[in-house]
C-alpha positions in Angstrom: -67.4 25.5 127.9 -70.4 26.1 130.1 -71.8 28.7 127.7 -71.5 26.2 124.8 -73.5 23.6 126.8 -76.2 26.2 127.7 -76.5 27.2 124.1 -76.6 23.6 123.0 -79.3 22.8 125.6 -81.4 25.8 124.6 -81.2 24.7 120.9 -82.1 21.2 121.8 -85.1 22.3 123.9 -86.3 24.6 121.1 -86.0 21.8 118.5 -87.9 19.3 120.7 -90.6 21.8 121.3 -90.9 22.6 117.6 -91.1 18.9 116.7 -93.6 18.2 119.5 -95.9 21.1 118.4 -95.9 20.0 114.8 -96.4 16.4 115.8 -99.5 17.4 117.8 -100.9 19.5 114.9 -100.3 16.6 112.4 -101.9 14.0 114.8 -104.9 16.3 115.2 -105.4 16.6 111.5 -105.0 12.8 111.1 -107.7 12.3 113.7 -110.0 14.7 112.0 -109.6 12.9 108.7 -110.1 9.6 110.3 -113.4 10.8 111.9 -114.5 12.1 108.5 -113.6 8.8 106.8 -115.5 6.9 109.4 -118.5 9.1 108.9 -118.5 8.5 105.2 -118.1 4.7 105.6 -121.0 4.7 108.1 -123.2 6.7 105.6 -122.2 4.2 102.8 -123.1 1.3 105.0 -126.4 2.7 105.9 -127.2 3.4 102.2 -126.2 -0.2 101.3 -128.4 -1.6 104.0 -131.3 0.6 102.8 -130.8 -0.6 99.2 -130.6 -4.3 100.4 -133.7 -3.9 102.5 -135.6 -2.2 99.7 -134.5 -4.9 97.3 -135.6 -7.7 99.7 -139.0 -6.0 100.2 -139.6 -5.7 96.4 -138.5 -9.4 95.9 -140.9 -10.5 98.6 -143.8 -8.6 97.0 -142.9 -10.2 93.6 -142.8 -13.6 95.2 -146.1 -13.1 96.9 -147.7 -12.0 93.6 -146.4 -15.1 91.9 -147.8 -17.4 94.6 -151.3 -15.9 94.1 
């Protein structure tokens, strides 16, 4: 009976360790993907801001030329 409990305890500990290690690896990969996605979104936001700013400057120049 005691031997059965010891074997069951060892199997349980090995299973928990296996699941914990894989959980850590998966969480690390998810964090890496999240950082990459945030990087891409930031670059897209900067590019959109640049285009908007460029468009505003060109419209201002056009408006100034029309006033003259």
